[in-house]
C-alpha positions in Angstrom: 0.0 -0.1 0.0 1.1 3.7 -1.1 0.3 7.0 0.2 -2.7 8.6 -1.9 -1.7 11.6 -3.9 -4.3 13.8 -2.4 -2.6 12.6 1.3 0.8 13.4 -0.4 -0.4 17.0 -1.3 -1.9 17.8 2.2 1.3 16.4 3.4 3.5 18.5 1.5 1.6 21.8 1.9 2.2 21.5 5.6 5.4 20.9 5.4 5.9 23.9 3.0 4.4 25.9 6.2 6.9 23.8 8.5 10.0 24.5 6.4 9.4 28.1 6.1 9.4 28.3 10.1 12.3 26.2 10.4 14.2 28.5 7.7 13.2 31.6 9.8 13.9 30.2 13.3 16.7 28.1 12.5 18.5 29.2 15.7 15.4 27.9 17.8 14.9 24.5 15.9 16.1 21.4 17.4 15.0 18.6 15.2 12.8 16.4 13.3 12.2 12.9 14.5 10.0 10.6 13.3 9.1 7.2 11.2 7.5 6.0 8.0 5.2 2.9 8.2 4.6 0.4 5.9 2.6 -2.8 7.0 4.2 -3.7 10.1 7.6 -2.2 9.6 8.9 1.0 11.2 11.5 3.3 9.2 12.8 5.9 11.2 14.0 9.4 10.0 16.0 12.2 11.7 16.7 15.9 10.9 19.0 18.1 12.7 20.6 21.5 12.1 24.6 21.4 10.7 26.1 24.4 10.3 23.3 26.3 8.8 21.5 23.3 6.9 19.4 20.4 7.8 21.5 16.8 8.3 18.9 14.6 6.8 19.5 10.4 7.7 16.5 7.8 6.1 17.0 4.4 5.4 20.7 4.6 6.0 21.4 7.7 3.8 22.5 10.7 4.9 22.3 14.1 3.2 22.2 18.0 3.6 19.7 20.0 2.3 18.2 23.7 2.3 15.1 24.0 4.7 12.8 25.0 1.6 14.0 21.3 0.3 12.3 19.5 3.3 8.8 19.1 1.5 9.8 17.5 -1.5 12.4 15.5 -0.1 10.0 14.1 2.9 6.9 13.8 0.4 9.1 11.8 -2.2 9.8 9.6 1.0 6.5 9.2 2.0 5.1 8.0 -1.5 5.8 4.5 -0.6 4.5 4.4 3.0 1.2 4.1 4.8 1.7 6.2 7.5 4.3 9.1 8.5 4.3 10.6 12.2 7.0 13.3 12.4 8.0 15.3 15.7 9.3 18.8 14.9 10.9 20.2 18.0 12.0 24.1 18.2 12.9 25.7 21.7 9.8 25.2 23.8 7.2 23.9 21.7 7.0 20.6 19.7 4.8 20.0 16.5 3.3 16.6 16.1 2.6 16.0 12.2 1.0 12.8 10.8 -0.4 11.4 7.8 -2.6 8.4 8.0 -4.8 7.5 5.2 -6.5 10.5 3.9 -5.8 12.7 7.1 -2.9 14.6 7.2 -3.0 16.7 10.8 -0.4 19.1 12.8 -0.9 19.4 16.6 1.4 21.2 19.3 2.5 19.0 22.3 3.1 22.3 24.5 0.3 22.0 26.5 1.0 18.4 27.5 4.5 18.6 28.4 4.1 21.6 30.5 1.5 19.9 32.3 3.7 17.1 32.8 6.7 18.6 33.4 4.9 21.3 35.8 4.0 18.7 37.7 7.4 17.2 38.2 8.7 20.8 38.9 6.1 21.6 41.3 6.9 18.3 43.7 11.1 19.0 43.5 10.9 22.8 44.3 8.7 22.6 46.7 10.9 20.3 48.6 13.2 23.0 48.2 11.5 25.9 49.8 8.1 25.5 49.4 8.2 28.4 47.1 6.9 28.9 43.3 9.8 28.9 41.0 9.9 30.6 37.7 12.8 28.2 36.4 11.6 25.2 37.0 12.9 22.0 37.8 11.7 19.2 35.3 11.5 21.5 32.4 15.0 23.6 32.9 17.0 20.3 33.9 19.6 20.9 30.9 20.0 24.0 31.8 20.2 23.8 35.7 22.9 20.7 35.1 25.1 22.9 32.7 25.5 26.0 35.1 26.0 23.3 37.9 22.8 24.0 40.0 21.7 20.5 39.4 23.5 16.9 39.8 23.0 14.4 37.3 20.4 12.4 39.3 18.0 15.5 38.7 18.2 16.8 42.3 19.6 20.3 43.0 22.4 20.6 44.6 22.6 21.1 48.8 25.2 23.6 48.3 23.6 25.2 45.5 20.1 26.0 46.7 20.8 29.4 47.4 22.1 30.2 44.3 19.2 28.8 42.5 16.5 31.0 44.8 19.1 33.8 43.7 18.7 33.4 39.7 15.1 32.5 39.8 14.3 35.9 42.1 16.5 37.7 39.9 14.3 36.2 36.8 11.3 37.1 39.0 12.2 41.1 39.2 13.1 40.9 35.5 10.0 39.6 34.2 7.8 42.7 34.2 10.5 44.3 32.0 11.0 41.9 29.8 7.2 41.8 28.9 7.0 45.1 28.3 10.2 45.5 26.1 8.9 42.2 24.0 5.7 44.5 23.2 5.0 44.7 19.1 8.6 43.6 19.1 9.3 40.4 16.7 12.6 39.5 18.8 14.4 40.9 21.7 18.2 41.9 21.4 20.1 41.8 24.9 23.8 42.4 25.6 25.6 40.8 28.5 28.2 43.3 29.3 31.4 41.7 31.3 29.6 38.7 30.9 32.0 36.3 33.0 30.7 33.0 32.9 27.2 34.4 31.6 24.9 32.5 33.9 22.9 35.1 34.0 22.4 35.3 30.4 21.6 31.7 29.8 19.2 31.7 32.6 17.4 34.8 30.7 17.8 33.1 27.4 15.7 29.8 28.8 13.1 32.0 30.3 12.5 34.7 27.2 12.2 31.9 24.6 11.2 28.5 26.1 9.0 29.8 28.9 7.6 33.4 27.2 8.0 32.0 23.9 9.8 35.5 22.6 12.4 35.1 20.0 15.7 36.6 21.3 19.1 37.3 20.6 22.3 37.3 23.0 25.5 39.1 22.8 27.7 38.6 25.9 31.3 40.5 25.7 34.2 40.1 28.1 37.8 41.1 28.5 39.0 37.1 29.5 39.2 34.7 26.3 38.7 31.9 28.9 35.4 32.8 29.7 34.4 33.7 26.5 35.6 30.0 25.4 33.7 28.7 28.5 30.7 30.4 27.4 30.5 29.4 23.7 30.6 25.9 24.9 27.7 26.0 27.5 25.8 27.4 24.6 26.8 24.8 22.2 25.9 22.0 24.6 22.6 23.8 25.3 21.8 24.2 21.5 21.7 28.0 22.0 22.4 29.3 18.6 20.9 32.6 19.3 23.9 33.4 21.6 27.2 34.8 20.3 30.1 35.7 22.6 32.8 38.2 21.9 36.2 38.9 23.6 36.5 42.8 23.8 36.3 45.8 25.9 33.1 47.2 26.5 34.4 50.9 26.3 34.3 50.3 22.8 31.3 48.1 22.4 29.2 48.8 19.1 26.1 46.6 18.8 26.0 45.5 15.1 24.2 43.4 13.3 25.3 41.6 9.5 23.4 43.7 6.8 22.2 45.8 9.0 24.8 47.9 11.2 24.9 49.5 14.5 21.0 49.1 16.1 19.7 49.9 19.5 19.6 46.9 21.8 16.6 46.5 24.0 18.0 45.5 27.0 21.9 45.4 28.4 22.6 43.9 31.5 25.5 43.7 33.7 25.8 41.4 36.9 28.4 42.2 39.2 30.9 43.9 36.7 33.9 45.2 39.3 34.0 48.7 40.4 33.8 51.0 37.1 33.2 48.1 35.0 29.4 48.8 36.1 29.8 52.3 34.7 31.4 51.5 31.4 28.0 49.3 30.9 25.5 51.7 31.9 27.3 54.0 29.5 27.1 51.6 26.8 23.6 51.2 27.3 22.8 54.8 27.6 24.9 55.7 24.4 23.1 52.8 22.4 20.1 54.0 23.6 18.8 50.8 25.1 15.5 50.5 26.1 15.9 48.6 29.2 19.0 48.5 31.6 19.7 46.2 34.3 22.7 46.1 36.6 23.8 44.3 39.9 27.0 46.5 40.6 29.5 45.1 42.5 32.7 46.8 44.5 32.8 50.5 44.9 36.3 51.4 44.9 36.4 54.3 42.7 34.3 57.0 44.6 35.7 55.7 48.0 39.2 56.8 47.4 37.9 60.3 45.7 34.8 61.9 48.0 34.8 63.7 51.0 31.9 65.8 52.6 33.0 68.2 55.3 29.6 68.2 57.2 30.3 64.5 57.8 34.3 64.8 58.8 33.7 63.1 62.1 31.4 60.2 60.8 33.6 59.5 57.6 36.7 59.0 59.7 35.3 55.3 60.7 36.8 53.8 57.6 34.1 51.2 57.8 31.1 53.9 57.6 32.8 55.7 54.7 32.9 52.6 52.6 29.2 51.9 53.4 28.6 55.8 52.4 30.7 55.4 49.3 28.5 52.2 48.0 25.4 54.6 48.4 26.7 57.3 46.9 27.9 55.5 44.1 24.6 53.6 43.3 22.7 56.6 43.8 24.6 58.7 41.3 24.3 56.2 38.8 20.6 55.9 39.6 20.6 60.0 39.2 22.3 59.9 35.9 20.1 57.6 34.4 17.3 59.7 35.0 18.7 62.3 33.7 19.0 60.5 30.5 15.6 59.8 30.5 15.2 56.4 32.2 12.8 55.8 34.9 14.9 53.9 37.7 14.0 51.4 40.6 16.5 50.4 43.1 15.7 46.9 45.1 17.5 44.6 47.0 17.4 41.3 44.8 18.7 38.8 47.4 18.9 38.8 51.0 21.7 40.6 52.2 22.9 37.6 54.4 23.5 36.0 50.9 25.6 38.8 49.8 26.3 42.3 50.6 26.4 43.3 47.1 22.7 42.7 46.5 20.9 45.8 44.6 19.6 45.7 41.6 19.3 48.5 39.3 16.3 48.8 36.9 15.9 51.4 34.3 13.5 51.8 31.5 13.7 54.6 28.9 10.7 56.8 28.8 12.0 60.0 27.5 14.9 62.1 27.0 18.0 64.2 28.2 16.8 66.3 31.2 19.6 69.0 31.5 17.8 70.0 34.9 18.6 66.6 36.4 21.9 66.5 34.8 22.9 69.6 36.6 21.7 68.0 39.8 24.3 65.3 39.3 26.9 67.9 38.5 26.3 69.8 41.7 26.4 66.9 43.8 29.8 65.4 42.3 31.2 68.8 42.9 29.9 68.9 46.4 31.5 65.8 47.1 35.1 66.5 45.2 34.8 63.2 43.0 35.0 62.5 39.4 33.1 59.7 38.5 33.3 57.8 35.6 30.0 57.4 34.5 30.0 61.3 34.2 33.0 61.3 32.3 32.0 58.7 29.8 28.6 60.2 29.1 30.3 63.9 28.6 29.9 63.6 24.8 26.1 63.3 25.0 25.4 66.6 26.7 25.1 69.2 24.1 
């Protein structure tokens, strides 16, 4: 028995739509797996991305083809079979295509998988702390294992529970901003400045694409070749082809896309960039007119070595108090400068100070243009403190 021509035509039509989506979303495509049935025998087929094309294996043969060739290729295979069942997996979604007799159907398994894995995730997460998790065990296992939070047995490591809670709460705090930035956009462009091991980017990538189903593209930049190579390795193992890691200095960073040139990123993030590296990241976000900026500052050495404030002379002679004041003044100035350049800013604690004293999260969303009055207030405060902060110097050319 062979497949009817009418059924083949329906199959070819659905495959054309599928091929179009694969071509457009190649960075998110995972694989096609399935089988062709003739009588009681089954013949497996697989198609996986390989250097921008598809590597297709069927009946002992291996061919490479563009996604556009998929409809004719698979329809040609199907001619001598009764039934075709294919599972096409994208990040966050699985499509099931079946051709059986005169029927050709396509449906999604997203809901079924979500319900099953959601139950698994609740069971495990509930045993950790009783809180509702955004990065769920059961669904994000590959990610959690790759960044060292989960053991191979599928359990969160005891010494990583605190870290797991931290990254999960980070996602919770960024969720409203991400949803707002994605409004009316076909794809979010995100730059991670001084990315280090890029764990934040990997987690955000998973959450934005696999959970929220929003297309996204990440660029991580760091001055260390070692961490760039490590990040590339993790991205490859996870199949995150929408990530690019570059060795470089964020002070010279210009976000570009091939064939487009310099463009404005939607979101700039920086996690624990040391001292003035946070200022370089903020300056890049402001210069590039990023719609959103998120930073978790680290040490605050620059202002500590510069500032003095005569009315508080007797208080600030205590070194620990002067250091704490430097932390507040540094991040307070950063918030004021962001506001001067048209950003709506909020500063919150993203984890308990018992976990780390460097627990401040600065969120900024661009809502207006440059405000000279607010910028003058920044200059006046800096003058009063006898300070010369890097962020103001980096942005000096943007105030005219």
